[in-house]
BALOBA-1460 file (C-alpha; in Angstrom, 3 decimals):
// residues 81
<rec num="1" residu="m" x="-0.324" y="62.618" z="5.654"/>
<rec num="2" residu="n" x="0.295" y="63.091" z="9.338"/>
<rec num="3" residu="i" x="1.367" y="60.408" z="11.745"/>
<rec num="4" residu="m" x="-1.171" y="60.728" z="14.501"/>
<rec num="5" residu="n" x="-1.089" y="60.266" z="18.204"/>
<rec num="6" residu="k" x="-4.203" y="59.575" z="20.238"/>
<rec num="7" residu="e" x="-4.470" y="63.067" z="21.756"/>
<rec num="8" residu="e" x="-4.270" y="64.798" z="18.360"/>
<rec num="9" residu="f" x="-6.803" y="62.333" z="16.970"/>
<rec num="10" residu="l" x="-9.187" y="62.964" z="19.874"/>
<rec num="11" residu="e" x="-8.921" y="66.699" z="19.284"/>
<rec num="12" residu="a" x="-9.794" y="66.278" z="15.588"/>
<rec num="13" residu="f" x="-12.604" y="63.817" z="16.404"/>
<rec num="14" residu="r" x="-14.095" y="66.159" z="19.012"/>
<rec num="15" residu="a" x="-14.094" y="69.014" z="16.483"/>
<rec num="16" residu="e" x="-16.612" y="67.073" z="14.371"/>
<rec num="17" residu="f" x="-19.086" y="67.164" z="17.286"/>
<rec num="18" residu="e" x="-19.646" y="70.906" z="17.525"/>
<rec num="19" residu="d" x="-22.454" y="70.854" z="20.095"/>
<rec num="20" residu="t" x="-21.008" y="68.186" z="22.387"/>
<rec num="21" residu="d" x="-18.833" y="68.972" z="25.400"/>
<rec num="22" residu="p" x="-15.335" y="67.808" z="24.365"/>
<rec num="23" residu="h" x="-14.863" y="66.150" z="27.763"/>
<rec num="24" residu="e" x="-17.699" y="63.748" z="26.913"/>
<rec num="25" residu="i" x="-15.631" y="62.295" z="24.074"/>
<rec num="26" residu="v" x="-12.910" y="59.890" z="25.164"/>
<rec num="27" residu="l" x="-11.485" y="56.829" z="23.437"/>
<rec num="28" residu="q" x="-14.092" y="54.537" z="25.004"/>
<rec num="29" residu="t" x="-17.050" y="56.721" z="23.957"/>
<rec num="30" residu="e" x="-19.646" y="55.000" z="21.801"/>
<rec num="31" residu="f" x="-19.930" y="57.980" z="19.498"/>
<rec num="32" residu="r" x="-23.301" y="57.072" z="17.963"/>
<rec num="33" residu="n" x="-24.832" y="57.509" z="21.429"/>
<rec num="34" residu="l" x="-23.833" y="61.185" z="21.520"/>
<rec num="35" residu="e" x="-26.734" y="63.583" z="21.065"/>
<rec num="36" residu="d" x="-24.814" y="65.406" z="18.314"/>
<rec num="37" residu="w" x="-24.383" y="62.229" z="16.188"/>
<rec num="38" residu="s" x="-25.817" y="62.363" z="12.671"/>
<rec num="39" residu="s" x="-25.001" y="61.085" z="9.213"/>
<rec num="40" residu="i" x="-23.494" y="64.518" z="8.490"/>
<rec num="41" residu="v" x="-21.056" y="64.060" z="11.399"/>
<rec num="42" residu="g" x="-20.280" y="60.584" z="10.046"/>
<rec num="43" residu="m" x="-19.413" y="62.039" z="6.655"/>
<rec num="44" residu="g" x="-17.225" y="64.606" z="8.419"/>
<rec num="45" residu="l" x="-15.317" y="61.781" z="10.108"/>
<rec num="46" residu="i" x="-14.805" y="60.051" z="6.756"/>
<rec num="47" residu="v" x="-13.523" y="63.310" z="5.236"/>
<rec num="48" residu="m" x="-11.254" y="63.849" z="8.271"/>
<rec num="49" residu="a" x="-9.740" y="60.376" z="7.787"/>
<rec num="50" residu="q" x="-8.983" y="61.169" z="4.148"/>
<rec num="51" residu="e" x="-7.812" y="64.765" z="4.398"/>
<rec num="52" residu="r" x="-5.915" y="64.601" z="7.651"/>
<rec num="53" residu="y" x="-4.534" y="61.059" z="7.581"/>
<rec num="54" residu="g" x="-4.732" y="59.972" z="3.932"/>
<rec num="55" residu="v" x="-6.989" y="57.023" z="4.796"/>
<rec num="56" residu="q" x="-9.941" y="55.971" z="2.660"/>
<rec num="57" residu="m" x="-12.763" y="55.104" z="5.052"/>
<rec num="58" residu="s" x="-16.096" y="54.030" z="3.634"/>
<rec num="59" residu="p" x="-19.450" y="54.426" z="5.374"/>
<rec num="60" residu="t" x="-19.368" y="50.639" z="5.865"/>
<rec num="61" residu="d" x="-15.962" y="50.915" z="7.559"/>
<rec num="62" residu="l" x="-17.325" y="53.599" z="9.878"/>
<rec num="63" residu="r" x="-20.413" y="51.507" z="10.655"/>
<rec num="64" residu="g" x="-18.044" y="48.750" z="11.773"/>
<rec num="65" residu="c" x="-16.636" y="51.038" z="14.480"/>
<rec num="66" residu="k" x="-18.480" y="51.394" z="17.772"/>
<rec num="67" residu="t" x="-16.087" y="53.521" z="19.840"/>
<rec num="68" residu="v" x="-13.811" y="56.449" z="19.142"/>
<rec num="69" residu="e" x="-10.836" y="54.145" z="19.724"/>
<rec num="70" residu="e" x="-12.075" y="51.732" z="17.054"/>
<rec num="71" residu="v" x="-12.091" y="54.619" z="14.552"/>
<rec num="72" residu="y" x="-8.571" y="55.528" z="15.693"/>
<rec num="73" residu="n" x="-7.430" y="51.913" z="15.297"/>
<rec num="74" residu="f" x="-8.953" y="51.666" z="11.814"/>
<rec num="75" residu="i" x="-7.192" y="54.833" z="10.669"/>
<rec num="76" residu="s" x="-3.908" y="53.780" z="12.299"/>
<rec num="77" residu="a" x="-4.031" y="50.340" z="10.683"/>
<rec num="78" residu="n" x="-4.755" y="51.799" z="7.256"/>
<rec num="79" residu="s" x="-2.415" y="54.793" z="7.225"/>
<rec num="80" residu="k" x="0.745" y="54.577" z="5.172"/>
<rec num="81" residu="q" x="3.244" y="55.713" z="7.774"/>
């Protein structure tokens, strides 16, 4: 498990959106509004939370997040630092 900072998290989050300009994705971005958003990207975010940060995130948890920062906050709150 890695302790994350916001910049490292943003970099990992942006990597899940392969066809989106990375500069379009900031903490306040409502990620479901991005053209590249799909259920496959959502699953990638769930896998990222588990593999990179050791956090179990369900599809329901992800649906409860609207912005990139809300995903960050969920992972931060649930990581075992």
